[in-house]
Biopython code that builds the backbone (N, CA, C, O; Angstrom):
import numpy as np
from Bio.PDB.StructureBuilder import StructureBuilder

atoms = [
    (1, "MET", "N", (-43.443, 1.487, -9.746)),
    (1, "MET", "CA", (-42.390, 1.337, -10.753)),
    (1, "MET", "C", (-41.641, 0.036, -10.483)),
    (1, "MET", "O", (-41.171, -0.162, -9.363)),
    (2, "PRO", "N", (-41.512, -0.847, -11.448)),
    (2, "PRO", "CA", (-40.811, -2.116, -11.245)),
    (2, "PRO", "C", (-39.304, -1.881, -11.109)),
    (2, "PRO", "O", (-38.752, -0.907, -11.619)),
    (3, "PHE", "N", (-38.670, -2.805, -10.407)),
    (3, "PHE", "CA", (-37.227, -2.737, -10.211)),
    (3, "PHE", "C", (-36.508, -3.059, -11.516)),
    (3, "PHE", "O", (-36.838, -4.034, -12.192)),
    (4, "ALA", "N", (-35.522, -2.235, -11.863)),
    (4, "ALA", "CA", (-34.721, -2.466, -13.077)),
    (4, "ALA", "C", (-33.355, -3.001, -12.672)),
    (4, "ALA", "O", (-32.650, -2.385, -11.872)),
    (5, "ASP", "N", (-32.987, -4.147, -13.226)),
    (5, "ASP", "CA", (-31.701, -4.760, -12.901)),
    (5, "ASP", "C", (-30.520, -4.022, -13.550)),
    (5, "ASP", "O", (-29.405, -4.044, -13.029)),
    (6, "TYR", "N", (-30.773, -3.384, -14.665)),
    (6, "TYR", "CA", (-29.692, -2.719, -15.402)),
    (6, "TYR", "C", (-30.156, -1.338, -15.816)),
    (6, "TYR", "O", (-31.346, -1.132, -16.056)),
    (7, "PRO", "N", (-29.245, -0.393, -15.904)),
    (7, "PRO", "CA", (-27.791, -0.463, -15.705)),
    (7, "PRO", "C", (-27.454, -0.715, -14.233)),
    (7, "PRO", "O", (-28.214, -0.364, -13.330)),
    (8, "ARG", "N", (-26.308, -1.325, -14.028)),
    (8, "ARG", "CA", (-25.858, -1.699, -12.683)),
    (8, "ARG", "C", (-24.358, -1.448, -12.585)),
    (8, "ARG", "O", (-23.627, -1.578, -13.568)),
    (9, "MET", "N", (-23.912, -1.088, -11.386)),
    (9, "MET", "CA", (-22.493, -0.860, -11.148)),
    (9, "MET", "C", (-21.856, -2.176, -10.703)),
    (9, "MET", "O", (-22.418, -2.899, -9.880)),
    (10, "MET", "N", (-20.688, -2.477, -11.248)),
    (10, "MET", "CA", (-19.948, -3.690, -10.886)),
    (10, "MET", "C", (-18.611, -3.275, -10.271)),
    (10, "MET", "O", (-18.023, -2.267, -10.663)),
    (11, "PHE", "N", (-18.138, -4.070, -9.300)),
    (11, "PHE", "CA", (-16.948, -3.722, -8.537)),
    (11, "PHE", "C", (-15.877, -4.804, -8.654)),
    (11, "PHE", "O", (-16.173, -5.994, -8.759)),
    (12, "HIS", "N", (-14.623, -4.350, -8.631)),
    (12, "HIS", "CA", (-13.461, -5.230, -8.698)),
    (12, "HIS", "C", (-12.509, -4.789, -7.599)),
    (12, "HIS", "O", (-12.464, -3.604, -7.268)),
    (13, "ARG", "N", (-11.747, -5.716, -7.026)),
    (13, "ARG", "CA", (-10.890, -5.341, -5.899)),
    (13, "ARG", "C", (-9.682, -4.504, -6.296)),
    (13, "ARG", "O", (-9.105, -3.831, -5.441)),
    (14, "THR", "N", (-9.276, -4.524, -7.573)),
    (14, "THR", "CA", (-8.109, -3.730, -7.975)),
    (14, "THR", "C", (-8.404, -2.742, -9.099)),
    (14, "THR", "O", (-7.533, -1.950, -9.457)),
    (15, "SER", "N", (-9.598, -2.768, -9.657)),
    (15, "SER", "CA", (-9.940, -1.878, -10.774)),
    (15, "SER", "C", (-11.062, -0.932, -10.359)),
    (15, "SER", "O", (-11.767, -1.166, -9.377)),
    (16, "ASP", "N", (-11.207, 0.126, -11.121)),
    (16, "ASP", "CA", (-12.298, 1.063, -10.876)),
    (16, "ASP", "C", (-13.626, 0.402, -11.201)),
    (16, "ASP", "O", (-13.680, -0.486, -12.051)),
    (17, "PRO", "N", (-14.704, 0.822, -10.536)),
    (17, "PRO", "CA", (-16.027, 0.269, -10.840)),
    (17, "PRO", "C", (-16.439, 0.595, -12.276)),
    (17, "PRO", "O", (-15.998, 1.593, -12.846)),
    (18, "VAL", "N", (-17.286, -0.254, -12.850)),
    (18, "VAL", "CA", (-17.815, -0.023, -14.191)),
    (18, "VAL", "C", (-19.335, -0.185, -14.151)),
    (18, "VAL", "O", (-19.880, -0.820, -13.248)),
    (19, "ILE", "N", (-19.992, 0.386, -15.123)),
    (19, "ILE", "CA", (-21.436, 0.259, -15.250)),
    (19, "ILE", "C", (-21.723, -0.650, -16.436)),
    (19, "ILE", "O", (-21.226, -0.423, -17.540)),
    (20, "VAL", "N", (-22.534, -1.688, -16.198)),
    (20, "VAL", "CA", (-22.931, -2.595, -17.270)),
    (20, "VAL", "C", (-24.398, -2.353, -17.607)),
    (20, "VAL", "O", (-25.187, -1.961, -16.748)),
    (21, "GLN", "N", (-24.749, -2.588, -18.850)),
    (21, "GLN", "CA", (-26.097, -2.323, -19.326)),
    (21, "GLN", "C", (-26.958, -3.571, -19.466)),
    (21, "GLN", "O", (-28.171, -3.468, -19.646)),
    (22, "SER", "N", (-26.333, -4.774, -19.383)),
    (22, "SER", "CA", (-27.106, -6.009, -19.574)),
    (22, "SER", "C", (-26.422, -7.170, -18.861)),
    (22, "SER", "O", (-25.285, -7.057, -18.403)),
    (23, "ARG", "N", (-27.128, -8.270, -18.778)),
    (23, "ARG", "CA", (-26.597, -9.485, -18.170)),
    (23, "ARG", "C", (-25.392, -9.998, -18.958)),
    (23, "ARG", "O", (-24.443, -10.522, -18.376)),
    (24, "GLU", "N", (-25.432, -9.848, -20.268)),
    (24, "GLU", "CA", (-24.324, -10.296, -21.114)),
    (24, "GLU", "C", (-23.047, -9.518, -20.782)),
    (24, "GLU", "O", (-21.969, -10.107, -20.691)),
    (25, "GLU", "N", (-23.164, -8.196, -20.600)),
    (25, "GLU", "CA", (-21.988, -7.389, -20.241)),
    (25, "GLU", "C", (-21.465, -7.803, -18.866)),
    (25, "GLU", "O", (-20.253, -7.871, -18.658)),
    (26, "GLU", "N", (-22.363, -8.076, -17.937)),
    (26, "GLU", "CA", (-21.955, -8.506, -16.599)),
    (26, "GLU", "C", (-21.208, -9.835, -16.666)),
    (26, "GLU", "O", (-20.170, -9.991, -16.023)),
    (27, "ASP", "N", (-21.719, -10.786, -17.430)),
    (27, "ASP", "CA", (-21.063, -12.086, -17.578)),
    (27, "ASP", "C", (-19.699, -11.962, -18.259)),
    (27, "ASP", "O", (-18.772, -12.708, -17.945)),
    (28, "ALA", "N", (-19.585, -11.013, -19.194)),
    (28, "ALA", "CA", (-18.334, -10.830, -19.926)),
    (28, "ALA", "C", (-17.205, -10.310, -19.022)),
    (28, "ALA", "O", (-16.029, -10.502, -19.332)),
    (29, "LEU", "N", (-17.554, -9.658, -17.912)),
    (29, "LEU", "CA", (-16.523, -9.143, -17.007)),
    (29, "LEU", "C", (-15.733, -10.269, -16.349)),
    (29, "LEU", "O", (-14.531, -10.129, -16.123)),
    (30, "GLY", "N", (-16.383, -11.366, -16.044)),
    (30, "GLY", "CA", (-15.689, -12.486, -15.411)),
    (30, "GLY", "C", (-16.018, -12.600, -13.935)),
    (30, "GLY", "O", (-16.739, -11.774, -13.375)),
    (31, "SER", "N", (-15.481, -13.632, -13.321)),
    (31, "SER", "CA", (-15.825, -13.942, -11.933)),
    (31, "SER", "C", (-15.129, -13.057, -10.908)),
    (31, "SER", "O", (-15.484, -13.099, -9.730)),
    (32, "ASP", "N", (-14.140, -12.250, -11.323)),
    (32, "ASP", "CA", (-13.465, -11.353, -10.385)),
    (32, "ASP", "C", (-14.303, -10.123, -10.048)),
    (32, "ASP", "O", (-13.964, -9.373, -9.133)),
    (33, "TRP", "N", (-15.371, -9.920, -10.767)),
    (33, "TRP", "CA", (-16.226, -8.749, -10.561)),
    (33, "TRP", "C", (-17.419, -9.146, -9.696)),
    (33, "TRP", "O", (-17.886, -10.283, -9.753)),
    (34, "ALA", "N", (-17.914, -8.187, -8.886)),
    (34, "ALA", "CA", (-19.035, -8.466, -7.994)),
    (34, "ALA", "C", (-20.044, -7.319, -8.034)),
    (34, "ALA", "O", (-19.728, -6.200, -8.440)),
    (35, "ARG", "N", (-21.251, -7.627, -7.604)),
    (35, "ARG", "CA", (-22.296, -6.606, -7.536)),
    (35, "ARG", "C", (-22.164, -5.756, -6.283)),
    (35, "ARG", "O", (-22.765, -4.685, -6.204)),
    (36, "THR", "N", (-21.405, -6.200, -5.321)),
    (36, "THR", "CA", (-21.190, -5.447, -4.091)),
    (36, "THR", "C", (-19.711, -5.129, -3.928)),
    (36, "THR", "O", (-18.852, -5.788, -4.515)),
    (37, "VAL", "N", (-19.428, -4.118, -3.129)),
    (37, "VAL", "CA", (-18.052, -3.705, -2.876)),
    (37, "VAL", "C", (-17.403, -4.739, -1.965)),
    (37, "VAL", "O", (-18.026, -5.223, -1.020)),
    (38, "TRP", "N", (-16.154, -5.074, -2.252)),
    (38, "TRP", "CA", (-15.417, -6.023, -1.424)),
    (38, "TRP", "C", (-15.080, -5.353, -0.104)),
    (38, "TRP", "O", (-14.710, -4.180, -0.079)),
    (39, "SER", "N", (-15.204, -6.079, 0.976)),
    (39, "SER", "CA", (-14.725, -5.561, 2.253)),
    (39, "SER", "C", (-13.334, -6.122, 2.490)),
    (39, "SER", "O", (-12.967, -7.148, 1.918)),
    (40, "ALA", "N", (-12.563, -5.453, 3.330)),
    (40, "ALA", "CA", (-11.175, -5.855, 3.548)),
    (40, "ALA", "C", (-11.070, -7.267, 4.112)),
    (40, "ALA", "O", (-10.073, -7.943, 3.859)),
    (41, "GLY", "N", (-12.054, -7.734, 4.862)),
    (41, "GLY", "CA", (-11.987, -9.054, 5.462)),
    (41, "GLY", "C", (-12.384, -10.183, 4.524)),
    (41, "GLY", "O", (-12.083, -11.344, 4.800)),
    (42, "GLU", "N", (-13.051, -9.867, 3.427)),
    (42, "GLU", "CA", (-13.547, -10.903, 2.534)),
    (42, "GLU", "C", (-12.488, -11.438, 1.577)),
    (42, "GLU", "O", (-12.460, -12.634, 1.285)),
    (43, "VAL", "N", (-11.625, -10.564, 1.093)),
    (43, "VAL", "CA", (-10.719, -10.924, 0.013)),
    (43, "VAL", "C", (-9.290, -10.585, 0.416)),
    (43, "VAL", "O", (-9.050, -9.499, 0.943)),
    (44, "PRO", "N", (-8.345, -11.473, 0.187)),
    (44, "PRO", "CA", (-6.960, -11.129, 0.474)),
    (44, "PRO", "C", (-6.500, -10.016, -0.456)),
    (44, "PRO", "O", (-7.020, -9.885, -1.564)),
    (45, "PRO", "N", (-5.533, -9.212, -0.023)),
    (45, "PRO", "CA", (-5.072, -8.120, -0.867)),
    (45, "PRO", "C", (-4.500, -8.638, -2.188)),
    (45, "PRO", "O", (-3.912, -9.718, -2.243)),
    (46, "ALA", "N", (-4.682, -7.861, -3.233)),
    (46, "ALA", "CA", (-4.155, -8.247, -4.537)),
    (46, "ALA", "C", (-2.641, -8.108, -4.532)),
    (46, "ALA", "O", (-2.087, -7.328, -3.758)),
    (47, "GLY", "N", (-1.988, -8.845, -5.374)),
    (47, "GLY", "CA", (-0.544, -8.741, -5.491)),
    (47, "GLY", "C", (0.145, -9.969, -4.912)),
    (47, "GLY", "O", (-0.514, -10.900, -4.447)),
    (48, "PRO", "N", (1.464, -9.964, -4.942)),
    (48, "PRO", "CA", (2.199, -11.125, -4.448)),
    (48, "PRO", "C", (2.032, -11.273, -2.940)),
    (48, "PRO", "O", (1.830, -10.277, -2.246)),
    (49, "PRO", "N", (2.111, -12.484, -2.425)),
    (49, "PRO", "CA", (1.971, -12.676, -0.977)),
    (49, "PRO", "C", (3.132, -12.032, -0.236)),
    (49, "PRO", "O", (4.253, -11.966, -0.741)),
    (50, "ARG", "N", (2.846, -11.562, 0.962)),
    (50, "ARG", "CA", (3.902, -10.955, 1.774)),
    (50, "ARG", "C", (4.782, -12.037, 2.365)),
    (50, "ARG", "O", (4.332, -13.153, 2.626)),
    (51, "GLU", "N", (6.041, -11.693, 2.571)),
    (51, "GLU", "CA", (6.972, -12.636, 3.166)),
    (51, "GLU", "C", (6.759, -12.662, 4.674)),
    (51, "GLU", "O", (6.381, -11.657, 5.275)),
    (52, "GLU", "N", (7.002, -13.806, 5.268)),
    (52, "GLU", "CA", (6.895, -13.945, 6.706)),
    (52, "GLU", "C", (8.077, -13.239, 7.361)),
    (52, "GLU", "O", (9.152, -13.166, 6.765)),
    (53, "PRO", "N", (7.900, -12.711, 8.587)),
    (53, "PRO", "CA", (9.031, -12.091, 9.287)),
    (53, "PRO", "C", (10.183, -13.079, 9.424)),
    (53, "PRO", "O", (9.972, -14.265, 9.675)),
    (54, "GLY", "N", (11.375, -12.587, 9.259)),
    (54, "GLY", "CA", (12.552, -13.437, 9.359)),
    (54, "GLY", "C", (12.983, -14.025, 8.035)),
    (54, "GLY", "O", (14.069, -14.597, 7.942)),
    (55, "GLU", "N", (12.166, -13.901, 7.015)),
    (55, "GLU", "CA", (12.513, -14.452, 5.707)),
    (55, "GLU", "C", (12.890, -13.348, 4.711)),
    (55, "GLU", "O", (13.012, -13.612, 3.514)),
    (56, "SER", "N", (13.073, -12.130, 5.192)),
    (56, "SER", "CA", (13.328, -11.033, 4.272)),
    (56, "SER", "C", (14.738, -11.123, 3.691)),
    (56, "SER", "O", (15.664, -11.569, 4.369)),
    (57, "PRO", "N", (14.899, -10.705, 2.448)),
    (57, "PRO", "CA", (16.226, -10.702, 1.830)),
    (57, "PRO", "C", (17.078, -9.583, 2.409)),
    (57, "PRO", "O", (16.644, -8.856, 3.302)),
    (58, "GLU", "N", (18.279, -9.455, 1.899)),
    (58, "GLU", "CA", (19.156, -8.383, 2.345)),
    (58, "GLU", "C", (18.468, -7.042, 2.162)),
    (58, "GLU", "O", (17.714, -6.863, 1.206)),
    (59, "PRO", "N", (18.717, -6.077, 3.077)),
    (59, "PRO", "CA", (18.062, -4.771, 2.936)),
    (59, "PRO", "C", (18.508, -4.060, 1.662)),
    (59, "PRO", "O", (19.609, -4.289, 1.162)),
    (60, "LEU", "N", (17.647, -3.204, 1.152)),
    (60, "LEU", "CA", (17.937, -2.476, -0.071)),
    (60, "LEU", "C", (18.749, -1.209, 0.184)),
    (60, "LEU", "O", (19.173, -0.560, -0.772)),
    (61, "TRP", "N", (18.975, -0.842, 1.433)),
    (61, "TRP", "CA", (19.707, 0.360, 1.759)),
    (61, "TRP", "C", (20.828, 0.005, 2.730)),
    (61, "TRP", "O", (20.748, -1.021, 3.405)),
    (62, "PRO", "N", (21.868, 0.830, 2.817)),
    (62, "PRO", "CA", (22.971, 0.515, 3.726)),
    (62, "PRO", "C", (22.534, 0.700, 5.181)),
    (62, "PRO", "O", (21.566, 1.409, 5.455)),
    (63, "PRO", "N", (23.244, 0.067, 6.105)),
    (63, "PRO", "CA", (22.893, 0.232, 7.520)),
    (63, "PRO", "C", (23.145, 1.667, 7.967)),
    (63, "PRO", "O", (23.928, 2.394, 7.355)),
    (64, "GLU", "N", (22.472, 2.061, 9.040)),
    (64, "GLU", "CA", (22.655, 3.419, 9.555)),
    (64, "GLU", "C", (24.045, 3.548, 10.168)),
    (64, "GLU", "O", (24.586, 2.575, 10.693)),
    (65, "PRO", "N", (24.633, 4.765, 10.102)),
    (65, "PRO", "CA", (25.960, 4.962, 10.693)),
    (65, "PRO", "C", (25.888, 4.826, 12.216)),
    (65, "PRO", "O", (24.825, 4.976, 12.817)),
    (66, "ALA", "N", (27.012, 4.547, 12.809)),
    (66, "ALA", "CA", (27.076, 4.381, 14.260)),
    (66, "ALA", "C", (26.722, 5.691, 14.959)),
    (66, "ALA", "O", (26.927, 6.775, 14.414)),
    (67, "ALA", "N", (26.199, 5.577, 16.148)),
    (67, "ALA", "CA", (25.783, 6.760, 16.914)),
    (67, "ALA", "C", (26.965, 7.672, 17.210)),
    (67, "ALA", "O", (26.780, 8.883, 17.334)),
    (68, "GLU", "N", (28.181, 7.126, 17.327)),
    (68, "GLU", "CA", (29.350, 7.951, 17.634)),
    (68, "GLU", "C", (29.571, 9.030, 16.566)),
    (68, "GLU", "O", (30.105, 10.098, 16.865)),
    (69, "ALA", "N", (29.173, 8.762, 15.358)),
    (69, "ALA", "CA", (29.380, 9.729, 14.284)),
    (69, "ALA", "C", (28.569, 11.002, 14.506)),
    (69, "ALA", "O", (28.884, 12.046, 13.934)),
    (70, "PHE", "N", (27.536, 10.923, 15.326)),
    (70, "PHE", "CA", (26.681, 12.079, 15.547)),
    (70, "PHE", "C", (26.858, 12.718, 16.911)),
    (70, "PHE", "O", (26.169, 13.690, 17.219)),
    (71, "GLU", "N", (27.756, 12.207, 17.736)),
    (71, "GLU", "CA", (27.951, 12.777, 19.065)),
    (71, "GLU", "C", (28.597, 14.148, 18.942)),
    (71, "GLU", "O", (29.506, 14.335, 18.134)),
    (72, "PRO", "N", (28.133, 15.114, 19.743)),
    (72, "PRO", "CA", (28.717, 16.452, 19.676)),
    (72, "PRO", "C", (30.136, 16.465, 20.239)),
    (72, "PRO", "O", (30.525, 15.578, 20.999)),
    (73, "ALA", "N", (30.888, 17.468, 19.858)),
    (73, "ALA", "CA", (32.256, 17.612, 20.355)),
    (73, "ALA", "C", (32.200, 17.881, 21.865)),
    (73, "ALA", "O", (31.207, 18.405, 22.369)),
    (74, "PRO", "N", (33.261, 17.523, 22.575)),
    (74, "PRO", "CA", (33.280, 17.801, 24.016)),
    (74, "PRO", "C", (33.072, 19.293, 24.295)),
    (74, "PRO", "O", (33.378, 20.140, 23.456)),
    (75, "ARG", "N", (32.560, 19.591, 25.458)),
    (75, "ARG", "CA", (32.187, 20.961, 25.814)),
    (75, "ARG", "C", (33.366, 21.935, 25.686)),
    (75, "ARG", "O", (33.209, 23.035, 25.154)),
    (76, "LYS", "N", (34.535, 21.533, 26.169)),
    (76, "LYS", "CA", (35.700, 22.431, 26.111)),
    (76, "LYS", "C", (36.057, 22.749, 24.665)),
    (76, "LYS", "O", (36.381, 23.894, 24.348)),
    (77, "ALA", "N", (36.003, 21.757, 23.784)),
    (77, "ALA", "CA", (36.342, 21.977, 22.385)),
    (77, "ALA", "C", (35.326, 22.919, 21.730)),
    (77, "ALA", "O", (35.705, 23.745, 20.900)),
    (78, "ARG", "N", (34.066, 22.808, 22.082)),
    (78, "ARG", "CA", (33.051, 23.701, 21.520)),
    (78, "ARG", "C", (33.272, 25.128, 21.997)),
    (78, "ARG", "O", (33.142, 26.070, 21.215)),
    (79, "ARG", "N", (33.609, 25.299, 23.282)),
    (79, "ARG", "CA", (33.863, 26.659, 23.815)),
    (79, "ARG", "C", (35.087, 27.273, 23.149)),
    (79, "ARG", "O", (35.088, 28.461, 22.826)),
    (80, "ALA", "N", (36.138, 26.463, 22.940)),
    (80, "ALA", "CA", (37.360, 26.990, 22.318)),
    (80, "ALA", "C", (37.063, 27.401, 20.873)),
    (80, "ALA", "O", (37.569, 28.420, 20.403)),
    (81, "ALA", "N", (36.266, 26.635, 20.187)),
    (81, "ALA", "CA", (35.928, 26.968, 18.816)),
    (81, "ALA", "C", (35.081, 28.241, 18.774)),
    (81, "ALA", "O", (35.213, 29.040, 17.846)),
    (82, "ALA", "N", (34.230, 28.433, 19.754)),
    (82, "ALA", "CA", (33.370, 29.614, 19.783)),
    (82, "ALA", "C", (34.208, 30.861, 20.061)),
    (82, "ALA", "O", (33.921, 31.920, 19.502)),
    (83, "LYS", "N", (35.239, 30.766, 20.914)),
    (83, "LYS", "CA", (36.085, 31.909, 21.241)),
    (83, "LYS", "C", (36.917, 32.337, 20.032)),
    (83, "LYS", "O", (37.229, 33.520, 19.896)),
    (84, "LYS", "N", (37.284, 31.403, 19.154)),
    (84, "LYS", "CA", (38.093, 31.723, 17.979)),
    (84, "LYS", "C", (37.296, 32.545, 16.970)),
    (84, "LYS", "O", (37.892, 33.237, 16.145)),
    (85, "ARG", "N", (35.999, 32.487, 17.012)),
    (85, "ARG", "CA", (35.173, 33.193, 16.009)),
    (85, "ARG", "C", (35.154, 34.634, 16.243)),
    (85, "ARG", "O", (34.511, 35.372, 15.496)),
]
sb = StructureBuilder()
sb.init_structure("model")
sb.init_model(0)
sb.init_chain("A")
sb.init_seg("    ")
for serial, (resi, resn, name, xyz) in enumerate(atoms, 1):
    if name == "N":
        sb.init_residue(resn, " ", resi, " ")
    sb.init_atom(name, np.array(xyz, "f"), 0.0, 1.0, " ", f" {name:<3s}", serial, name[0])
structure = sb.get_structure()
């Protein structure tokens, strides 16, 4: 049985794979599509470039509260509160 070039699966780094039925359909997809699956080392991740460390903007959330806010009450105060119950 001779090898059939089509139908063939085509792969894109950010889109789901598609099946093409002819060379014309394959050409119509564009150069971002490949006959093989992209490996992580071959292509940079899609999307905007990441910022370098130290160049980040202001944080999107407030800073964490100071540790003193979470310290337990002194032992004597806890015992006195327990006796009142």
